[in-house]
C-alpha positions in Angstrom: -34.8 68.6 -4.5 -31.6 69.3 -6.4 -28.5 67.3 -5.8 -25.4 68.9 -4.3 -23.7 68.7 -7.7 -26.6 70.5 -9.4 -26.8 73.2 -6.8 -23.1 73.8 -6.9 -23.1 74.0 -10.6 -26.0 76.5 -10.7 -24.4 78.8 -8.2 -21.0 78.8 -9.8 -22.5 79.4 -13.3 -24.3 82.5 -12.2 -21.5 83.9 -10.1 -18.3 83.1 -12.0 -18.9 82.6 -15.6 -17.2 85.9 -16.6 -13.7 85.0 -15.3 -11.2 82.4 -16.5 -10.7 81.0 -13.0 -14.5 80.9 -12.5 -15.0 79.1 -15.9 -12.6 76.4 -14.8 -14.5 75.9 -11.6 -17.8 75.8 -13.6 -16.3 73.1 -15.9 -15.3 71.0 -12.8 -18.7 71.4 -11.3 -20.4 70.6 -14.6 -18.4 67.4 -14.9 -19.5 66.3 -11.4 -23.1 67.1 -12.3 -22.9 65.1 -15.6 -21.4 62.1 -13.9 -24.0 62.2 -11.1 -26.9 62.5 -13.6 -25.7 59.6 -15.7 -25.3 57.4 -12.6 -28.9 58.1 -11.5 -30.7 58.1 -14.9 -29.0 55.8 -17.4 -30.5 52.4 -16.7 -27.5 50.5 -18.1 -25.4 51.9 -15.2 -27.7 50.3 -12.7 -27.1 46.9 -14.4 -23.4 47.3 -15.2 -21.7 49.7 -12.8 -19.0 51.6 -14.6 -15.4 50.9 -13.6 -12.8 53.7 -14.1 -9.7 52.7 -16.1 -6.7 54.7 -17.4 -4.7 54.6 -20.6 -2.2 52.4 -18.8 -4.9 49.7 -18.3 -5.6 49.5 -22.1 -3.9 48.0 -25.1 -3.9 49.0 -28.8 -6.0 46.8 -31.0 -4.4 44.9 -33.9 -7.8 44.7 -35.7 -9.0 48.3 -35.6 -8.1 51.9 -34.7 -9.4 51.8 -31.1 -8.0 51.0 -27.7 -9.2 47.7 -26.0 -9.2 46.1 -22.6 -8.8 42.3 -22.5 -11.1 40.7 -19.9 -10.5 37.2 -18.6 -13.3 34.9 -17.4 -13.1 32.0 -15.0 -15.2 29.7 -17.2 -15.4 29.6 -21.0 -18.4 31.4 -22.4 -19.9 33.2 -25.4 -19.1 37.0 -25.2 -19.9 40.1 -27.2 -18.4 43.6 -27.0 -20.8 46.5 -27.6 -20.3 48.3 -30.8 -21.2 52.0 -30.3 -20.8 52.9 -33.9 -23.8 52.8 -36.2 -22.1 50.5 -38.7 -21.1 47.0 -38.0 -22.4 44.4 -35.5 -21.4 42.6 -32.4 -18.9 39.7 -32.8 -19.7 36.7 -30.6 -16.5 35.1 -29.2 -16.1 31.7 -27.5 -13.3 31.3 -25.0 -12.0 32.4 -21.6 -11.3 36.0 -22.5 -12.6 38.7 -24.8 -11.5 42.2 -25.8 -13.7 45.3 -25.1 -13.1 48.1 -27.5 -13.4 51.8 -26.5 -15.4 54.4 -28.3 -15.9 58.1 -27.9 -19.5 59.1 -27.1 -20.1 62.8 -27.3 -22.9 65.4 -27.3 -23.3 68.0 -30.0 -21.6 71.4 -29.4 -24.3 73.7 -27.9 -24.3 77.4 -27.6 -26.5 80.0 -25.9 -26.5 83.7 -25.5 -25.5 84.7 -22.0 -28.5 86.9 -21.5 -30.7 84.0 -22.7 -29.2 81.6 -20.1 -29.6 84.2 -17.3 -33.3 84.7 -18.2 -34.2 81.1 -17.7 -36.6 80.7 -14.7 -35.3 77.1 -14.1 -31.9 75.9 -13.2 -29.1 76.0 -15.7 -28.5 72.3 -15.0 -31.8 71.7 -16.8 -30.5 73.3 -19.9 -27.4 71.1 -19.7 -29.5 68.0 -19.1 -31.7 68.7 -22.1 -28.9 69.7 -24.5 -26.0 67.5 -23.6 -26.4 64.7 -21.1 -29.4 63.0 -22.8 -27.4 62.6 -26.0 -24.8 60.5 -24.2 -27.4 58.6 -22.1 -29.3 57.7 -25.2 -26.3 56.1 -26.8 -25.4 54.2 -23.7 -28.8 52.8 -23.0 -29.8 52.1 -26.7 -26.5 50.3 -27.4 -27.0 48.1 -24.3 -30.5 47.2 -25.2 -29.4 46.3 -28.7 -26.7 43.9 -27.5 -29.1 42.4 -25.0 -31.7 41.7 -27.7 -28.9 40.1 -29.8 -27.7 38.1 -26.8 -31.1 36.5 -26.1 -31.7 35.8 -29.8 -28.4 34.0 -29.9 -28.8 32.1 -26.6 -32.5 31.3 -27.1 -33.4 32.7 -23.6 -36.5 34.5 -24.9 -40.1 33.7 -24.4 -43.0 35.1 -26.5 -46.0 35.2 -24.2 -49.7 35.8 -24.8 -50.0 37.4 -21.4 -51.1 41.1 -21.6 -49.7 42.3 -18.3 -46.6 41.5 -16.2 -47.3 39.2 -13.2 -45.6 36.8 -10.9 -46.2 33.9 -13.2 -44.5 35.3 -16.3 -41.8 36.9 -14.2 -41.1 33.4 -12.7 -40.6 32.0 -16.2 -38.3 34.9 -17.1 -36.1 34.2 -14.0 -36.0 30.4 -14.5 -34.3 30.8 -17.9 -31.3 32.0 -16.0 -31.7 30.2 -12.7 -32.1 26.8 -14.4 -28.7 27.3 -16.2 -26.4 27.2 -13.1 -26.7 31.0 -12.7 -28.6 33.3 -10.5 -30.8 36.1 -11.7 -30.6 39.3 -9.5 -32.1 42.2 -11.5 -35.2 42.8 -13.5 -35.6 45.7 -16.0 -39.1 46.8 -17.2 -40.8 49.9 -18.4 -42.9 52.2 -16.3 -45.9 51.0 -18.4 -45.3 47.4 -17.2 -44.7 48.6 -13.7 -48.2 50.3 -13.8 -49.7 47.0 -14.8 -47.9 45.3 -11.8 -50.0 47.4 -9.5 -53.4 46.0 -10.7 -52.8 42.4 -9.7 -55.9 40.9 -7.9 -55.8 40.4 -4.2 -56.4 36.7 -4.8 -52.9 36.5 -6.3 -50.9 38.8 -4.0 -52.9 39.0 -0.8 -55.4 41.5 0.4 -53.1 43.6 2.6 -50.6 44.2 -0.2 -53.3 44.8 -2.8 -54.8 47.5 -0.5 -51.5 49.1 0.1 -50.7 49.2 -3.6 -54.0 50.7 -4.4 -53.4 53.6 -2.0 -49.6 54.1 -2.1 -48.4 52.1 -5.0 -45.7 49.4 -4.9 -42.9 51.0 -2.9 -40.4 48.2 -2.7 -37.2 48.2 -4.8 -37.4 44.4 -5.3 -39.7 42.0 -7.0 -39.4 38.2 -6.2 -36.2 39.1 -4.3 -34.6 40.6 -7.5 -33.6 44.2 -7.7 -36.1 46.2 -9.8 -35.1 48.7 -12.4 -37.9 50.8 -14.0 -37.4 53.1 -17.0 -39.7 55.5 -18.7 -37.7 55.2 -22.0 -40.3 53.4 -24.0 -38.6 54.5 -27.2 -35.7 52.2 -26.2 -37.5 49.4 -24.3 -40.9 48.6 -25.6 -43.7 48.0 -23.1 -44.1 44.3 -22.5 -40.4 43.6 -23.0 -38.9 42.6 -19.7 -35.3 41.6 -19.1 -33.6 39.7 -16.3 -29.9 39.7 -15.5 -27.3 38.1 -13.3 -24.9 40.0 -11.0 -22.4 42.0 -12.9 -19.5 39.6 -12.2 -21.3 37.0 -14.2 -22.7 39.4 -16.8 -20.1 41.7 -18.3 -18.2 44.9 -18.0 -18.6 48.7 -18.4 -15.4 50.7 -18.5 -14.9 54.5 -18.5 -11.5 55.8 -19.4 -10.6 58.4 -16.8 -14.0 60.1 -16.5 -16.8 61.8 -18.4 -15.7 65.2 -19.6 -17.6 68.5 -19.6 -16.1 71.5 -21.5 -17.5 75.0 -21.4 -16.2 78.3 -22.9 -17.4 81.8 -23.1 -16.7 84.1 -26.1 -18.1 87.6 -25.9 -21.7 87.1 -24.8 -22.0 83.5 -26.1 -21.5 80.4 -24.0 -20.5 77.0 -25.6 -20.4 73.6 -24.0 -20.3 69.9 -24.8 -19.8 66.6 -23.0 -18.0 63.4 -24.0 -16.6 60.1 -22.7 -14.5 57.2 -23.8 -16.2 53.9 -22.8 -16.1 50.2 -23.4 -18.9 47.8 -22.7 -19.1 44.1 -23.1 -21.4 41.1 -22.3 -19.1 38.5 -21.0 -21.7 35.7 -20.8 -24.6 35.7 -23.2 -26.4 33.2 -20.9 -26.6 35.8 -18.2 -29.6 37.6 -19.9 -33.2 36.5 -20.4 -36.2 38.2 -21.9 -39.9 37.8 -22.0 -42.1 39.6 -24.6 -45.7 40.1 -23.4 -48.6 40.9 -25.7 -49.0 44.4 -24.3 -51.1 46.8 -26.4 -48.8 49.6 -27.5 -49.9 52.9 -26.1 -50.4 55.8 -28.5 -49.3 59.1 -26.9 -52.4 61.2 -26.3 -54.7 58.2 -25.8 -55.7 54.9 -27.4 -53.7 51.8 -28.3 -53.1 49.5 -31.2 
C-alpha cells in the first residue's frame, strides 16, 4: 500500500503539473516523499537517526572548503568523520570532540517527456524512486559501510569465522566484542541472505515450537537476542556473511542533515526535469561501538549457483 506521501505526490503530479502554483505543490509533495522513502529504505538511517540542523548550528572549517559541526563527547574516544567524496580517507581523531564535515549528495538531473510520464501504468513515485532517490541512498549507505569496515579494522573488533550460516553462537561472539568493552550492543545489521539462513536453525537449537513457526510463517520478530534487527537486501554494499553490531546512537555517532532533503522539479514545454539533493554530515564518535563478524558464506551467483 502506498504511503500518504506517495499518494499525495502522484495525485498532485497528474492534476497540477501544468501550472506554476501546481508545480510548487508538486515539489513540496515530492520533497516529503523523498524524505519518507529515505527514512524507510536507507539502512544507515535506522542505525543513525538523522538530526536536522541549520546553518546557524555550523561553523566554517579552517582546513577545507566545507561547513562543519563540532561534536563533544563525555569520554575521550577515537572518532572518524565520514568522507562522502571519492578521494581521501577518514581521519581518526583522539579526544573529547571531533568535527563532522558537511557534503552535498545529489542525484543526476533527470528528464522525461510529459506524455511518457502520463503513459506509465505504475505510480510516478516509482519513476522518482528509480531515477533519483536511489542515487542518494546508495551514497549514504555505501559511505557508512566503508567507515564501519575501517572502524573495526582499526579497533580490532572483527572476527573471521569458519561458520557458513548465522546462528546464535556466532551472533553471541559478535555482541560480546561490544558488551565486554563497557558498552551495550543494541542493533544487528545483516543481509537478507543471512536472514534466510537464520530461518533454518534446527529445533534442537531454538526449540520445536519456534522452529515450526519459522518453517510456516518465517521469523516475524524485529529483534534477535534482544537486539533490534535490521535486514537489507543490498548485497552489493554488504556482502552475505558480513554481520555488524552497533551500540545506541548516543554512544555511536552522529548523522546531521542541514535543513532538509531537497526535491526540485520543473516543466519546460512538454519535458519535465527533476533532481534531489541534501547537505549531510556523518561521523562515528566512538570506533569501539561497532563490531563485525565475517562468516564463510558461499557467495551467491545471480541466476543460480555459488562460488
